[in-house]
C-alpha positions as CSV (number, residue, x, y, z in Angstrom):
1,M,-21.1,-13.7,32.4
2,E,-20.5,-15.8,29.3
3,K,-17.9,-14.3,26.9
4,N,-19.3,-13.3,23.5
5,S,-17.0,-14.8,20.9
6,L,-18.4,-12.5,18.2
7,I,-17.0,-9.4,19.9
8,T,-13.3,-8.7,20.1
9,K,-11.1,-5.6,20.6
10,D,-10.4,-5.5,16.8
11,I,-14.0,-5.8,15.8
12,V,-15.7,-3.1,18.0
13,P,-16.0,0.4,16.4
14,T,-13.2,2.8,17.2
15,L,-14.0,5.7,19.6
16,K,-12.9,9.3,19.2
17,K,-9.9,8.7,21.5
18,D,-8.8,5.9,19.2
19,R,-8.6,8.1,16.2
20,I,-5.0,9.2,16.2
21,I,-4.1,9.4,12.5
22,S,-4.1,12.9,10.9
23,G,-4.4,13.5,7.2
24,F,-0.6,14.0,7.0
25,G,-0.2,10.7,8.9
26,F,-2.5,8.9,6.4
27,L,-0.4,10.4,3.5
28,N,2.8,9.0,5.1
29,I,1.2,5.6,5.4
30,W,-0.1,5.7,1.9
31,I,3.3,6.6,0.5
32,G,4.8,3.7,2.4
33,M,2.2,1.3,0.9
34,A,2.3,2.7,-2.6
35,V,6.0,3.1,-3.3
36,I,7.2,-0.5,-3.4
37,I,9.6,-2.6,-5.5
38,A,6.9,-4.2,-7.5
39,T,5.7,-0.7,-8.6
40,F,9.2,-0.1,-10.0
41,Q,9.1,-3.4,-11.8
42,I,5.8,-2.5,-13.5
43,G,7.3,0.8,-14.6
44,A,10.5,-0.9,-15.9
45,N,8.4,-3.4,-17.9
46,G,6.2,-0.7,-19.3
47,I,8.9,1.7,-20.4
48,E,10.1,-0.9,-22.9
49,S,6.9,-0.6,-24.8
50,M,5.8,3.1,-24.5
51,S,6.9,6.6,-23.7
52,L,7.4,7.9,-20.2
53,W,4.3,10.0,-20.4
54,A,2.1,7.2,-21.6
55,L,3.4,5.0,-18.8
56,A,2.9,7.7,-16.2
57,G,-0.6,8.4,-17.6
58,S,-1.6,4.7,-17.3
59,I,-0.3,4.5,-13.7
60,F,-2.0,7.8,-12.8
61,I,-5.4,6.8,-14.1
62,A,-5.1,3.4,-12.4
63,N,-4.3,4.9,-9.1
64,L,-7.0,7.6,-9.4
65,L,-9.7,4.9,-10.0
66,I,-8.4,2.8,-7.1
67,A,-8.3,6.0,-4.9
68,I,-11.9,6.7,-5.7
69,V,-12.9,3.2,-4.7
70,A,-10.8,3.3,-1.6
71,S,-12.3,6.6,-0.6
72,L,-15.8,5.3,-0.9
73,T,-15.0,2.0,0.9
74,G,-13.0,3.8,3.5
75,D,-15.9,6.0,4.5
76,I,-17.3,3.0,6.5
77,G,-14.3,3.3,8.8
78,V,-14.4,7.1,8.9
79,E,-18.1,7.5,9.7
80,H,-18.7,4.4,11.9
81,G,-15.3,3.2,13.0
82,L,-15.9,-0.2,11.5
83,S,-13.4,-2.6,10.1
84,F,-14.3,-4.1,6.7
85,S,-14.5,-7.6,8.2
86,A,-17.1,-6.3,10.7
87,Y,-19.0,-4.5,7.9
88,L,-19.1,-7.8,5.9
89,R,-21.3,-9.4,8.6
90,A,-24.2,-7.4,7.2
91,P,-24.4,-9.1,3.7
92,F,-22.7,-12.4,4.7
93,G,-23.8,-13.0,8.2
94,V,-21.6,-14.0,11.2
95,S,-20.9,-17.4,9.7
96,G,-20.7,-16.6,6.0
97,V,-18.3,-13.7,6.7
98,Q,-15.6,-16.3,7.2
99,F,-15.4,-17.0,3.4
100,P,-14.6,-13.4,2.2
101,S,-12.3,-12.9,5.3
102,L,-10.4,-16.1,4.6
103,S,-10.0,-15.3,0.9
104,K,-8.9,-11.8,1.7
105,G,-6.4,-13.1,4.3
106,I,-4.9,-15.7,1.8
107,V,-4.3,-13.0,-0.8
108,A,-2.8,-10.7,1.9
109,C,-0.4,-13.5,3.1
110,I,0.7,-14.2,-0.4
111,W,1.3,-10.6,-1.2
112,F,3.1,-10.1,2.1
113,G,5.4,-13.0,1.2
114,I,6.2,-11.6,-2.3
115,Q,6.8,-8.1,-1.0
116,T,9.1,-9.4,1.8
117,Y,11.0,-11.6,-0.7
118,L,11.6,-8.6,-3.0
119,G,12.7,-6.4,0.0
120,A,14.9,-9.1,1.3
121,T,16.7,-9.6,-2.0
122,A,17.3,-5.8,-2.2
123,I,18.7,-5.7,1.4
124,N,20.9,-8.7,0.6
125,Y,22.2,-7.1,-2.5
126,I,23.2,-3.9,-0.6
127,V,24.8,-5.9,2.3
128,N,26.6,-8.2,-0.1
129,S,28.0,-5.3,-2.1
130,I,29.4,-3.7,1.1
131,T,30.5,-6.7,3.2
132,G,30.4,-9.7,0.9
133,F,27.9,-11.5,3.1
134,D,25.3,-13.2,1.0
135,S,22.1,-14.7,2.5
136,W,18.7,-13.5,1.2
137,F,16.9,-16.0,3.4
138,L,18.3,-14.5,6.6
139,W,17.2,-11.1,5.5
140,Y,13.8,-12.5,4.6
141,V,13.3,-13.7,8.1
142,V,14.6,-10.5,9.6
143,F,12.6,-8.3,7.3
144,A,9.4,-10.3,7.9
145,A,10.0,-10.2,11.7
146,V,10.4,-6.4,11.7
147,Q,7.2,-5.9,9.7
148,V,5.2,-8.3,12.0
149,I,6.5,-6.7,15.2
150,N,5.7,-3.2,13.9
151,T,2.2,-4.2,12.9
152,A,1.5,-6.1,16.1
153,A,2.5,-3.0,18.1
154,G,-0.6,-1.3,16.8
155,I,-1.7,1.5,14.5
156,K,0.2,4.1,16.6
157,A,3.5,2.3,15.9
158,V,2.7,2.1,12.2
159,D,1.9,5.8,12.1
160,R,5.2,6.7,13.9
161,F,7.2,4.4,11.5
162,A,5.6,6.0,8.5
163,V,6.8,9.5,9.6
164,V,10.3,8.3,9.1
165,A,9.7,5.9,6.2
166,A,7.7,8.2,3.9
167,P,10.4,11.0,3.6
168,S,13.1,8.3,3.2
169,I,11.2,6.7,0.4
170,I,10.7,10.1,-1.4
171,L,14.4,10.9,-1.1
172,I,15.4,7.5,-2.4
173,S,13.0,7.8,-5.3
174,V,14.5,11.2,-6.2
175,W,18.0,9.7,-6.0
176,I,16.9,6.8,-8.2
177,F,15.5,9.2,-10.8
178,L,18.7,11.2,-10.8
179,Q,20.8,8.1,-11.2
180,I,18.6,6.8,-14.1
181,N,18.7,10.2,-15.8
182,G,22.5,10.2,-15.5
183,I,22.8,6.8,-17.1
184,A,20.4,7.9,-19.9
185,K,22.5,10.9,-20.6
186,E,25.7,8.8,-20.9
187,A,23.8,6.7,-23.5
188,N,22.7,9.9,-25.3
189,L,19.1,9.3,-24.4
190,N,16.5,11.7,-23.1
191,I,14.2,10.0,-20.7
192,F,11.5,12.5,-21.3
193,T,11.4,11.8,-25.1
194,Y,12.4,8.2,-25.1
195,E,9.8,5.7,-26.3
196,G,10.1,2.0,-26.1
197,T,9.5,-0.1,-29.2
198,A,9.0,-3.6,-27.7
199,N,5.5,-5.1,-27.9
200,Q,5.7,-6.8,-24.5
201,T,3.1,-4.8,-22.6
202,T,0.2,-2.5,-23.5
203,W,-1.2,0.7,-21.9
204,L,-4.3,-1.1,-20.6
205,F,-2.1,-4.0,-19.3
206,I,-0.1,-1.6,-17.2
207,M,-3.2,0.1,-15.9
208,A,-4.8,-3.2,-15.0
209,A,-1.7,-4.5,-13.3
210,N,-1.5,-1.4,-11.1
211,M,-5.2,-1.7,-10.2
212,G,-4.7,-5.3,-9.4
213,F,-2.0,-4.4,-6.9
214,W,-4.2,-2.1,-4.9
215,S,-7.6,-3.7,-5.3
216,L,-7.3,-5.7,-2.1
217,L,-6.1,-2.6,-0.2
218,A,-9.0,-0.5,-1.6
219,V,-11.4,-3.1,-0.2
220,D,-9.6,-3.4,3.2
221,I,-8.8,0.3,3.7
222,P,-11.4,0.8,6.5
223,N,-9.0,-1.0,8.8
224,I,-6.9,2.1,8.5
225,T,-9.5,4.9,7.9
226,R,-11.3,3.8,11.2
227,Y,-8.3,5.4,13.0
228,L,-8.4,8.7,11.1
229,K,-9.3,11.8,12.9
230,A,-12.8,12.9,11.8
231,P,-15.6,15.3,13.0
232,T,-18.2,13.6,15.1
233,N,-21.7,13.1,13.6
234,E,-20.6,14.9,10.4
235,K,-23.2,14.2,7.6
236,G,-21.2,15.9,4.8
237,W,-19.1,13.3,3.0
238,F,-16.3,15.6,1.9
239,K,-16.0,17.2,5.4
240,R,-16.1,13.8,7.0
241,N,-13.4,12.4,4.7
242,K,-11.1,15.4,4.5
243,N,-8.2,13.5,6.1
244,S,-8.5,10.6,3.6
């Protein structure tokens, strides 16, 4: 029997036994994706031009809008177990789908490289401070390899890693906040009432930058939601998507 090149293990819809991620697991994965060094950089740039509350409001609205889009897009994976690349065959055809898939892949590769570089420089800074060893490129290779191996191991490995990563990220974020608050107090500043006076960034720019971060993820989210636990043949949107 001739092998069908249009059907692969990654393309076929997920079955009930393949849906291993709970709502809590999805939350852990989302935290791991959302709390990144680039997010802190946007916050650092924004606080120079506005108050903490204006900055937080801009980021919140941006993430809320992206979350709505991601929830609507992710329903394809929840209801039908389809990846977004498979779904794109409907409007683009089996040949035309190569164009959006390729453009999506290029953006993902670039973003992976940027994120890995930022993470590698952070790891190198910590190691250099403790041991004096300085080689960001070595940590770039190591960090990239760890991510690739974890992803290649499948969604179950990603889910298990997120169980450890998410609480660690939250604790580190709390620690960062306490450190910044301590530095502010030493400078006689109240971070809750502080307002930047620089004109480098605007409220809408911060919102657009945050939405730009997650726009690709919002489109590609069915690749994760197709593994979410969901009731079979559930027609109600909210009941079907309770874990997302």
